[in-house]
C-alpha positions as CSV (number, residue, x, y, z in Angstrom):
1,M,-11.4,-25.5,-65.8
2,Y,-13.6,-22.4,-66.0
3,L,-13.7,-20.0,-63.0
4,N,-16.5,-17.5,-62.6
5,K,-14.9,-14.1,-62.2
6,D,-17.8,-12.8,-60.2
7,K,-17.4,-15.6,-57.7
8,I,-13.6,-14.9,-57.5
9,V,-14.3,-11.3,-56.7
10,I,-16.9,-12.2,-54.0
11,V,-14.5,-14.6,-52.4
12,S,-11.7,-12.0,-52.4
13,V,-13.9,-9.4,-50.8
14,Q,-15.0,-11.9,-48.1
15,Q,-11.4,-12.8,-47.4
16,K,-10.5,-9.1,-47.0
17,L,-13.5,-8.4,-44.8
18,L,-12.6,-11.4,-42.6
19,M,-9.0,-10.2,-42.3
20,S,-10.2,-6.7,-41.4
21,L,-12.5,-8.1,-38.7
22,V,-9.7,-10.2,-37.3
23,L,-7.4,-7.1,-37.3
24,L,-10.1,-5.0,-35.6
25,F,-10.6,-7.7,-33.0
26,F,-6.9,-7.8,-32.1
27,I,-6.7,-4.0,-31.9
28,F,-9.8,-3.9,-29.6
29,C,-8.2,-6.6,-27.4
30,S,-5.0,-4.6,-27.2
31,L,-6.7,-1.4,-26.4
32,S,-8.9,-3.1,-23.8
33,T,-5.8,-4.7,-22.1
34,H,-4.0,-1.3,-22.1
35,A,-7.0,0.5,-20.6
36,N,-7.5,-2.2,-18.0
37,N,-3.8,-2.1,-17.0
38,K,-4.0,1.7,-16.8
39,D,-7.1,1.4,-14.6
40,V,-5.5,-1.1,-12.3
41,K,-2.4,1.1,-11.9
42,Y,-4.7,4.0,-11.0
43,V,-6.4,2.0,-8.3
44,L,-3.2,0.5,-6.9
45,G,-1.6,4.0,-6.9
46,D,-4.5,5.5,-5.0
47,V,-4.6,2.7,-2.5
48,T,-0.8,3.0,-1.9
49,K,-1.0,6.8,-1.3
50,I,-4.0,6.6,1.0
51,Y,-2.3,3.8,3.0
52,M,0.9,5.9,3.3
53,S,-1.0,9.0,4.3
54,S,-2.6,7.1,7.2
55,M,0.8,5.9,8.5
56,T,2.1,9.5,8.2
57,Y,-0.9,10.7,10.3
58,I,-0.4,8.0,12.9
59,F,3.2,9.2,13.3
60,K,2.3,12.9,13.4
61,E,-0.2,12.2,16.2
62,Q,2.0,10.2,18.5
63,K,1.8,12.8,21.2
64,L,-2.0,12.8,21.1
65,I,-2.1,9.0,21.0
66,N,0.2,8.6,24.0
67,Q,-1.0,11.4,26.2
68,R,-3.1,10.7,29.3
69,G,-6.6,12.0,28.8
70,G,-7.8,14.8,26.6
71,N,-10.0,14.9,23.5
72,K,-8.8,12.2,21.1
73,S,-11.8,12.4,18.7
74,K,-9.6,13.2,15.7
75,L,-8.2,9.6,15.9
76,F,-11.6,8.0,15.3
77,G,-14.4,7.7,12.8
78,S,-15.0,10.3,10.0
79,E,-12.8,12.8,11.7
80,F,-9.9,10.4,11.5
81,I,-10.5,10.0,7.7
82,E,-10.8,13.7,7.2
83,N,-7.4,14.3,8.8
84,I,-5.9,11.6,6.6
85,K,-7.2,13.5,3.6
86,I,-5.5,16.6,4.8
87,I,-2.2,14.7,5.1
88,Y,-2.8,13.3,1.6
89,N,-3.3,16.8,0.1
90,S,-0.1,18.0,1.8
91,K,2.0,14.9,1.1
92,Y,1.2,14.5,-2.6
93,S,0.0,18.0,-3.6
94,E,-3.1,16.7,-5.2
95,P,-6.8,16.2,-4.2
96,F,-7.8,13.1,-2.3
97,P,-8.9,10.4,-4.7
98,L,-12.4,9.7,-5.6
99,I,-13.7,6.6,-3.8
100,D,-14.7,5.0,-7.0
101,H,-13.6,1.4,-6.4
102,K,-14.5,-1.1,-3.8
103,S,-10.9,-1.6,-2.7
104,K,-10.6,2.1,-1.7
105,K,-13.9,2.1,0.2
106,V,-13.0,-1.1,2.1
107,L,-9.5,0.4,2.9
108,L,-11.0,3.5,4.5
109,Q,-13.6,1.4,6.4
110,S,-10.8,-0.9,7.7
111,M,-8.7,2.1,8.9
112,V,-11.7,3.3,11.0
113,E,-12.3,-0.2,12.4
114,V,-8.6,-0.6,13.4
115,M,-8.6,2.6,15.3
116,E,-11.9,1.8,16.9
117,A,-10.6,-1.6,18.0
118,N,-7.8,0.3,19.8
119,R,-10.0,3.0,21.4
120,E,-9.8,1.5,24.9
121,L,-6.0,1.3,24.7
122,I,-5.6,4.8,23.3
123,S,-7.9,6.1,26.0
124,D,-6.0,4.3,28.8
125,E,-4.9,7.1,31.2
126,K,-2.4,4.8,33.0
127,L,-0.1,4.2,30.0
128,D,2.4,6.6,28.7
129,F,3.1,4.6,25.6
130,K,0.2,2.9,23.8
131,G,2.2,1.2,21.1
132,I,0.1,2.5,18.2
133,I,2.9,3.5,15.9
134,P,2.9,3.4,12.0
135,A,4.3,-0.2,11.9
136,T,1.7,-1.7,14.3
137,F,-1.1,0.3,12.7
138,A,0.0,-0.9,9.2
139,F,0.2,-4.5,10.4
140,Q,-3.3,-4.4,12.1
141,L,-4.7,-2.7,9.0
142,S,-3.3,-5.5,6.8
143,A,-4.8,-8.1,9.0
144,K,-8.2,-6.4,9.0
145,L,-8.2,-6.2,5.2
146,S,-7.5,-9.9,5.0
147,T,-10.9,-10.6,6.6
148,K,-12.9,-8.5,4.1
149,G,-12.9,-11.0,1.2
150,V,-12.3,-8.3,-1.4
151,G,-9.0,-9.8,-2.8
152,L,-7.0,-6.8,-1.6
153,K,-3.7,-7.4,0.3
154,I,-1.4,-4.7,1.6
155,K,1.8,-5.3,3.4
156,F,4.7,-3.2,4.6
157,T,7.8,-5.4,4.2
158,R,11.6,-5.3,4.1
159,T,14.3,-7.7,3.1
160,Q,14.1,-10.8,5.2
161,E,17.3,-10.3,7.2
162,S,16.1,-6.9,8.5
163,L,12.6,-7.8,9.6
164,R,11.3,-7.2,13.1
165,N,7.9,-8.8,12.6
166,I,8.2,-12.3,11.1
167,L,4.5,-11.9,10.0
168,N,5.7,-9.3,7.5
169,K,8.1,-11.7,5.9
170,P,8.3,-11.1,2.1
171,D,7.0,-13.8,-0.2
172,T,8.9,-15.1,-3.2
173,W,7.6,-12.3,-5.5
174,E,8.5,-9.6,-3.0
175,V,12.0,-11.0,-2.4
176,K,12.7,-10.9,-6.1
177,V,11.4,-7.4,-6.6
178,M,13.3,-6.0,-3.7
179,K,16.6,-7.5,-4.9
180,S,16.1,-5.7,-8.2
181,M,15.3,-2.3,-6.7
182,I,17.7,-1.9,-3.8
183,K,20.2,-0.1,-6.1
184,K,17.5,1.6,-8.2
185,P,14.3,2.2,-6.2
186,E,11.3,2.7,-8.4
187,V,7.7,1.5,-8.4
188,F,7.4,-2.0,-9.8
189,Y,4.1,-3.1,-11.4
190,D,3.3,-6.7,-12.5
191,N,0.0,-7.4,-14.4
192,D,0.7,-11.2,-14.6
193,A,1.4,-12.2,-11.0
194,L,0.0,-14.7,-8.6
195,L,-1.3,-14.2,-5.1
196,N,-2.1,-17.4,-3.1
197,G,-2.4,-19.3,-6.3
198,K,-4.8,-16.8,-7.9
199,A,-4.1,-14.4,-10.8
200,A,-3.4,-11.0,-9.5
201,Y,-2.1,-7.5,-10.2
202,R,0.7,-6.6,-7.9
203,Q,2.7,-3.4,-7.2
204,F,5.6,-2.7,-5.0
205,T,6.4,0.9,-4.0
206,P,9.8,1.4,-2.3
207,L,9.9,3.8,0.6
208,P,12.9,6.0,1.3
209,M,14.3,6.0,4.8
210,V,13.3,9.3,6.4
211,P,14.4,11.0,9.7
212,H,11.4,9.8,11.8
213,C,12.2,6.2,10.9
214,L,15.6,6.6,12.6
215,R,13.9,7.4,15.9
216,C,13.4,3.6,16.2
217,H,15.8,2.2,13.6
218,G,18.8,4.5,13.9
219,V,21.4,5.0,16.7
220,P,20.9,5.7,20.4
221,A,21.4,9.5,19.9
222,Q,18.2,9.5,17.8
223,N,16.2,7.6,20.3
224,P,13.6,9.8,22.0
225,L,14.0,7.7,25.2
226,N,17.5,9.1,25.5
227,F,16.7,12.8,25.0
228,G,17.8,14.8,28.0
229,K,19.9,12.1,29.5
230,N,23.7,11.7,29.8
231,E,25.2,9.6,27.1
232,K,26.3,7.0,29.6
233,D,22.7,6.4,30.4
234,W,21.5,5.9,26.8
235,T,19.8,2.8,25.7
236,D,19.9,1.1,22.3
237,I,16.4,-0.3,22.9
238,D,13.7,1.8,21.2
239,M,10.3,2.8,22.5
240,T,8.7,-0.4,21.1
241,G,11.2,-2.7,22.9
242,F,13.3,-3.6,19.9
243,K,17.1,-3.2,19.6
244,M,17.9,-0.3,17.3
245,E,19.5,-1.4,14.0
246,G,21.8,1.6,13.4
247,W,20.4,2.3,10.0
248,T,21.0,5.6,8.1
249,L,19.0,7.5,5.5
250,E,21.0,5.7,2.9
251,D,19.7,2.3,3.8
252,F,16.9,0.6,1.9
253,G,13.6,1.4,3.7
254,G,11.6,-1.5,2.4
255,G,8.3,-0.8,0.8
256,V,4.6,-1.2,0.4
257,S,3.4,-4.3,-1.4
258,I,-0.1,-4.2,-2.7
259,S,-2.0,-6.9,-4.6
260,I,-5.5,-7.2,-6.0
261,E,-6.9,-10.4,-7.3
262,K,-7.9,-10.1,-11.0
263,S,-11.3,-11.6,-10.3
264,V,-12.4,-8.6,-8.2
265,I,-10.6,-5.7,-9.9
266,D,-13.7,-4.9,-12.1
267,S,-16.0,-4.3,-9.2
268,N,-18.6,-1.6,-9.8
269,R,-17.1,1.9,-9.6
270,S,-20.1,3.5,-7.8
271,Y,-19.0,4.4,-4.3
272,Q,-18.6,8.2,-4.4
C-alpha cells in the first residue's frame, strides 16, 4: 500500500499540535486552581484576623461596656470599626486588609449590627455587668452572618466535652480537625470540604489559651469576682454564671472555624 509522505507529515504535525494544546489546557487548569486556592486562603485569612481583632477589642473594652453611663460611642458604628482596625494593626503588625471581597464587607457590617442590637443593654445604667464578652459577641456575630445569605459561616468552637454553649458544638469536620491539631496546633485548610451539603472551602485556626481566657476558664484565684476578697469567700462561678473549668495556658483553646461556599467565593472584588 502506498502512503503519501506529505499526508503523513501533516497528520504528525496535527497530532503534535493537539498534544500541545491538551498539555497547555492542563497547565492552565493547574495554574487556575492554584491561583484560586491562594485567593481563597487570602480571603479566609483576612476574615479570621478581622474576626479575632473584634473579639480582642470587646475584651479590651469590658470596663467601658459595663460602666454605668459615660460616652460609649467607640462601641458603635464606624468608630467601632476604626478601633478594630487599630487592634488589627497592633495584633498582626500589618495594615488592615482591603475590603475587596463581599465576605469581608458583610463581616464588618454584621459587627456593627450586632453592637447596635445591644445598644440598649450596653447603655443600661442599672446593670454592672452587661454580658457582652468575646464569647457572646462571637456567637451573636455568627448568628447574624447566618442570615446574610452570602455563604459565609464563622464559629468559635472547642472539643465537645469542654463546650459551654451547645450551639457552638463542632460538626464532624471540626471534630476530626481538632483531634489532629491538639498536639500540633496549626492552621488547617481544606479546599474540598462540604458545608450543609454544599461544596465549600474551610479553614480552622487554633487559638492558644491566653491569660485573659483564664479569668473565666481558670481557677478561682484568677476570677475578677474574687479580687480583694478573703480566699474563704472565693467563688468558682465566673462573671457569666458558669463554673470555672480550671484550665491552664497549656490547655487546648479551641479555634475559629470559617467556611465559604464555593458558589459565592468568586463574588466581585469591588468593595474598597
